[in-house]
PAVEXTI-716000 format. One record per residue (C-alpha): x, y, z. Coordinates in nm, 2 decimals. Layout:
      px      py      pz
       X       Y       Z
...
end
This chain:
      px      py      pz
   -8.58    4.64    9.36
   -8.58    4.30    9.52
   -8.59    4.46    9.86
   -8.90    4.65    9.76
   -9.08    4.34    9.65
   -8.99    4.16    9.97
   -9.10    4.46   10.18
   -9.45    4.48   10.03
   -9.62    4.18    9.88
   -9.98    4.30    9.90
  -10.10    3.98   10.06
  -10.24    4.16   10.36
  -10.48    4.34   10.13
  -10.59    4.03    9.95
  -10.62    3.82   10.26
  -10.85    4.08   10.42
  -11.07    4.10   10.11
  -11.09    3.72   10.07
  -11.15    3.66   10.44
  -11.42    3.93   10.46
  -11.60    3.78   10.15
  -11.57    3.43   10.29
  -11.71    3.53   10.63
  -12.01    3.71   10.49
  -12.07    3.42   10.24
  -12.07    3.17   10.52
  -12.29    3.38   10.75
  -12.54    3.46   10.47
  -12.57    3.11   10.32
  -12.56    2.94   10.67
  -12.81    3.18   10.82
  -13.04    3.16   10.52
  -13.04    2.78   10.53
  -13.11    2.78   10.91
  -13.40    3.02   10.87
  -13.55    2.82   10.59
  -13.52    2.49   10.78
  -13.66    2.64   11.10
  -13.95    2.80   10.91
  -14.07    2.47   10.76
  -14.33    2.66   10.55
  -14.52    2.80   10.84
  -14.43    3.16   10.82
  -14.41    3.32   10.47
  -14.25    3.64   10.60
  -13.97    3.44   10.78
  -13.92    3.23   10.46
  -13.88    3.55   10.26
  -13.62    3.68   10.50
  -13.44    3.35   10.48
  -13.43    3.36   10.10
  -13.31    3.72   10.12
  -13.03    3.63   10.36
  -12.94    3.33   10.15
  -12.92    3.54    9.83
  -12.69    3.79   10.00
  -12.47    3.50   10.10
  -12.46    3.37    9.74
  -12.36    3.72    9.62
  -12.06    3.72    9.86
  -11.98    3.36    9.76
  -11.96    3.48    9.40
  -11.75    3.77    9.51
  -11.52    3.53    9.69
  -11.47    3.32    9.38
  -11.41    3.63    9.18
  -11.14    3.74    9.42
  -10.97    3.41    9.43
  -10.98    3.39    9.05
  -10.84    3.74    9.03
  -10.55    3.66    9.27
  -10.47    3.34    9.08
  -10.47    3.52    8.74
  -10.22    3.79    8.84
   -9.84    3.76    8.87
   -9.67    3.84    9.21
   -9.58    4.19    9.09
   -9.93    4.26    8.96
  -10.09    4.16    9.29
   -9.84    4.37    9.49
   -9.87    4.68    9.27
  -10.25    4.66    9.26
  -10.27    4.64    9.64
  -10.00    4.90    9.70
  -10.18    5.16    9.48
  -10.51    5.12    9.67
  -10.36    5.12   10.01
  -10.14    5.42    9.95
  -10.44    5.64    9.88
  -10.66    5.47   10.14
  -10.41    5.52   10.41
  -10.36    5.88   10.32
  -10.74    5.94   10.35
  -10.76    5.74   10.67
  -10.50    5.97   10.83
  -10.75    6.25   10.85
  -10.82    6.33   10.49
  -11.09    6.08   10.43
  -11.41    6.26   10.30
  -11.71    6.25   10.53
  -11.96    6.27   10.24
  -12.05    5.91   10.14
  -12.08    6.01    9.78
  -11.73    6.16    9.78
  -11.60    5.84    9.96
  -11.74    5.62    9.69
  -11.60    5.84    9.42
  -11.25    5.84    9.59
  -11.27    5.46    9.62
  -11.36    5.42    9.26
  -11.08    5.64    9.15
  -10.84    5.43    9.37
  -10.96    5.11    9.20
  -10.92    5.27    8.85
  -10.56    5.38    8.94
  -10.49    5.03    9.08
  -10.61    4.87    8.75
  -10.39    5.10    8.55
  -10.09    5.02    8.78
  -10.15    4.64    8.74
  -10.13    4.69    8.36
   -9.81    4.90    8.39
   -9.99    5.22    8.27
   -9.89    5.45    8.56
   -9.61    5.68    8.47
   -9.31    5.77    8.69
   -9.47    6.10    8.82
   -9.79    5.92    8.93
   -9.59    5.65    9.12
   -9.38    5.92    9.29
   -9.70    6.10    9.40
   -9.84    5.78    9.55
   -9.51    5.70    9.71
   -9.51    6.03    9.88
   -9.84    5.95   10.06
   -9.66    5.67   10.25
   -9.28    5.70   10.21
   -9.22    5.40   10.44
   -9.39    5.16   10.20
   -9.18    5.13    9.88
   -9.32    5.08    9.54
   -9.31    4.70    9.47
   -9.28    4.73    9.09
   -8.98    4.83    8.87
   -8.94    5.20    8.96
   -8.61    5.23    8.78
   -8.77    5.12    8.45
   -9.04    5.38    8.50
   -8.77    5.65    8.57
   -8.57    5.55    8.26
   -8.88    5.56    8.04
   -8.97    5.90    8.17
   -8.62    6.03    8.10
   -8.63    5.88    7.75
   -8.96    6.06    7.67
   -8.81    6.39    7.80
   -8.49    6.37    7.59
   -8.61    6.18    7.27
   -8.78    6.48    7.10
   -8.89    6.47    6.74
   -8.73    6.70    6.49
   -8.94    7.01    6.38
   -9.24    6.91    6.17
   -9.17    6.54    6.20
   -9.45    6.48    6.45
   -9.70    6.66    6.23
   -9.59    6.45    5.93
   -9.62    6.13    6.13
   -9.96    6.22    6.25
  -10.07    6.29    5.89
   -9.95    5.95    5.79
  -10.12    5.79    6.09
  -10.45    5.96    6.00
  -10.43    5.84    5.65
  -10.36    5.48    5.78
  -10.66    5.51    6.02
  -10.89    5.62    5.74
  -10.78    5.33    5.51
  -10.82    5.09    5.81
  -11.18    5.22    5.87
  -11.26    5.16    5.51
  -11.12    4.81    5.52
  -11.31    4.72    5.84
  -11.63    4.85    5.69
  -11.58    4.66    5.36
  -11.53    4.34    5.57
  -11.85    4.40    5.76
  -11.67    4.43    6.09
  -11.76    4.79    6.19
  -12.02    4.67    6.45
  -12.05    4.36    6.67
  -12.38    4.27    6.50
  -12.50    3.92    6.60
  -12.27    3.91    6.90
  -12.44    4.22    7.06
  -12.79    4.07    7.01
  -12.68    3.73    7.16
  -12.53    3.91    7.46
  -12.84    4.10    7.53
  -13.07    3.80    7.50
  -12.83    3.60    7.72
  -12.85    3.87    7.99
  -13.23    3.87    7.97
  -13.22    3.49    8.01
  -12.99    3.51    8.31
  -13.22    3.76    8.48
  -13.52    3.54    8.41
  -13.34    3.24    8.55
  -13.28    3.43    8.88
  -13.65    3.52    8.90
  -13.75    3.16    8.83
  -13.52    3.04    9.11
  -13.71    3.25    9.36
  -14.04    3.07    9.27
  -13.92    2.72    9.36
  -14.08    2.73    9.71
  -14.43    2.80    9.58
  -14.41    2.60    9.26
  -14.12    2.35    9.31
  -14.13    2.15    8.99
  -14.22    2.43    8.76
  -13.98    2.68    8.92
  -13.68    2.45    8.92
  -13.76    2.33    8.56
  -13.79    2.68    8.44
  -13.46    2.78    8.62
  -13.26    2.49    8.47
  -13.40    2.55    8.12
  -13.32    2.92    8.13
  -12.97    2.85    8.27
  -12.92    2.62    7.97
  -13.03    2.89    7.73
  -12.81    3.15    7.91
  -12.51    2.92    7.88
  -12.57    2.84    7.51
  -12.62    3.20    7.42
  -12.30    3.31    7.60
  -12.11    3.04    7.41
  -12.27    3.15    7.08
  -12.18    3.51    7.15
  -11.82    3.41    7.22
  -11.81    3.21    6.89
  -11.93    3.52    6.70
  -11.66    3.73    6.87
  -11.39    3.47    6.77
  -11.51    3.47    6.41
  -11.51    3.85    6.41
  -11.16    3.86    6.57
  -11.02    3.62    6.32
  -11.14    3.82    6.03
  -11.00    4.14    6.19
  -10.67    3.97    6.25
  -10.66    3.88    5.88
  -10.69    4.25    5.80
  -10.41    4.32    6.05
  -10.19    4.06    5.87
  -10.25    4.22    5.54
  -10.16    4.57    5.68
   -9.84    4.43    5.83
   -9.74    4.28    5.49
   -9.80    4.61    5.31
   -9.68    4.86    5.58
   -9.37    5.03    5.43
   -9.23    5.19    5.75
   -9.19    5.06    6.10
   -9.28    5.40    6.26
   -9.63    5.39    6.11
   -9.76    5.18    6.40
  -10.08    4.98    6.41
  -10.38    5.18    6.29
  -10.64    5.25    6.57
  -10.93    5.06    6.40
  -10.72    4.74    6.42
  -10.63    4.78    6.79
  -10.95    4.61    6.91
  -10.88    4.29    6.71
  -10.52    4.26    6.85
  -10.64    4.34    7.21
  -10.91    4.07    7.20
  -10.77    3.72    7.27
  -10.91    3.42    7.07
  -11.11    3.16    7.26
  -11.39    3.39    7.37
  -11.64    3.10    7.33
  -11.49    2.90    7.62
  -11.41    3.21    7.82
  -11.78    3.30    7.82
  -11.85    2.95    7.97
  -11.64    3.02    8.28
  -11.91    3.22    8.45
  -12.18    2.95    8.40
  -11.93    2.69    8.51
  -11.86    2.88    8.83
  -12.23    2.95    8.89
  -12.34    2.59    8.84
  -12.06    2.47    9.06
  -12.17    2.71    9.34
  -12.53    2.60    9.29
  -12.44    2.24    9.34
  -12.24    2.32    9.65
  -12.52    2.54    9.80
  -12.79    2.28    9.72
  -12.58    2.00    9.87
  -12.51    2.19   10.18
  -12.87    2.28   10.23
  -12.98    1.92   10.20
  -12.70    1.78   10.41
  -12.81    2.01   10.70
  -13.16    1.85   10.68
  -13.18    1.55   10.93
  -13.44    1.39   10.70
  -13.19    1.36   10.42
  -12.95    1.11   10.59
  -13.05    0.83   10.35
  -12.93    1.03   10.05
  -12.61    1.17   10.22
  -12.38    1.01    9.96
  -12.57    1.17    9.67
  -12.54    1.52    9.83
  -12.17    1.47    9.91
  -12.12    1.38    9.54
  -12.31    1.70    9.44
  -12.09    1.91    9.67
  -11.77    1.74    9.53
  -11.88    1.79    9.17
  -11.96    2.15    9.24
  -11.62    2.21    9.41
  -11.45    2.05    9.11
  -11.64    2.27    8.87
  -11.54    2.58    9.07
  -11.17    2.48    9.07
  -11.19    2.42    8.69
  -11.35    2.76    8.65
  -11.08    2.93    8.85
  -10.81    2.75    8.65
  -10.97    2.86    8.32
  -11.01    3.21    8.46
  -10.63    3.22    8.51
  -10.56    3.09    8.16
  -10.80    3.35    8.02
  -10.63    3.63    8.22
  -10.29    3.52    8.09
  -10.42    3.53    7.73
  -10.56    3.87    7.78
  -10.24    4.00    7.92
  -10.05    3.86    7.62
  -10.29    4.03    7.38
  -10.24    4.36    7.56
   -9.86    4.32    7.53
   -9.89    4.25    7.16
  -10.10    4.56    7.12
   -9.85    4.77    7.30
   -9.57    4.64    7.07
   -9.78    4.69    6.76
   -9.87    5.04    6.85
   -9.50    5.12    6.86
   -9.41    5.49    6.81
   -9.78    5.59    6.82
   -9.79    5.48    7.18
   -9.47    5.66    7.26
   -9.60    5.98    7.12
   -9.93    5.95    7.31
   -9.73    5.89    7.63
   -9.52    6.20    7.60
   -9.31    6.25    7.28
   -9.30    6.62    7.21
   -9.20    6.82    6.90
   -8.88    7.01    6.94
end
């Protein structure tokens, strides 16, 4: 086990992904700034190309931050297993089996990403891991293969007595029906205000991006509208998170009542309650992570664009302060992203424990 983890750490995959995103972000933002400065307002077509290149660079900069936050939020084993799953299938296709049709290539890549996500959450079973291992036998699985083997053996040998599975499912269906009624009585059947706030926040974010592209033609109005819409977007995201927290707390109260009344351990958590256990509290500040990262990146980009202008030498200290503040906001956002990911992982672990025998039956328990 230790040897497998030392043999494949997955860092090669992550370094390539982060390096590629960093290179394209640097080329896009740097090239866009140079094109805009050289244009000096004389050629509208050149200015449009500069804005487009700059926007592409910002997209890759956001991708870079997302990748770094993702790496920081995963454990060593999760990083290795995620990369291993992707590279096993990618290497097998690259050896001559890679589809020529672009549509099939995209479909295969999406399937690999989905498998990697399941592997990171420990949802791949022993047979799936062996299938992936066979694609490249020289690269050992970096996770706990023995634990997967023992779990598979337990599911094969721990069979239910005749009729017991049907009886359990009958009780589970009755529990689910009672839970649905309890959720409906509590008014928690639908997200309600949270869904409305999310949609309005999305519309505000799109409008803010549109306003940003008008700054060259109408500088004061464009920047003013952009900042106002960003403030609205941020406030709405926080409000949507607060609504989710309130809904989650009320749902967890129902879960606590069920736990106090549940007469048998094998009943397992009813399906309607699973979403409340799966959702970590603190959604209001988790929703602020994206605006925090976006605002930090905006300060960095704005400071870099102004520092490259020879006419801004007198205000160099101001722009250096902007860049430093933006970098601090990005680092804080990455740290919060790591905390949020840990909380989400803990919620998933609690859900797996609460589901108990239901999860075991879904994973492979069979009736004798």
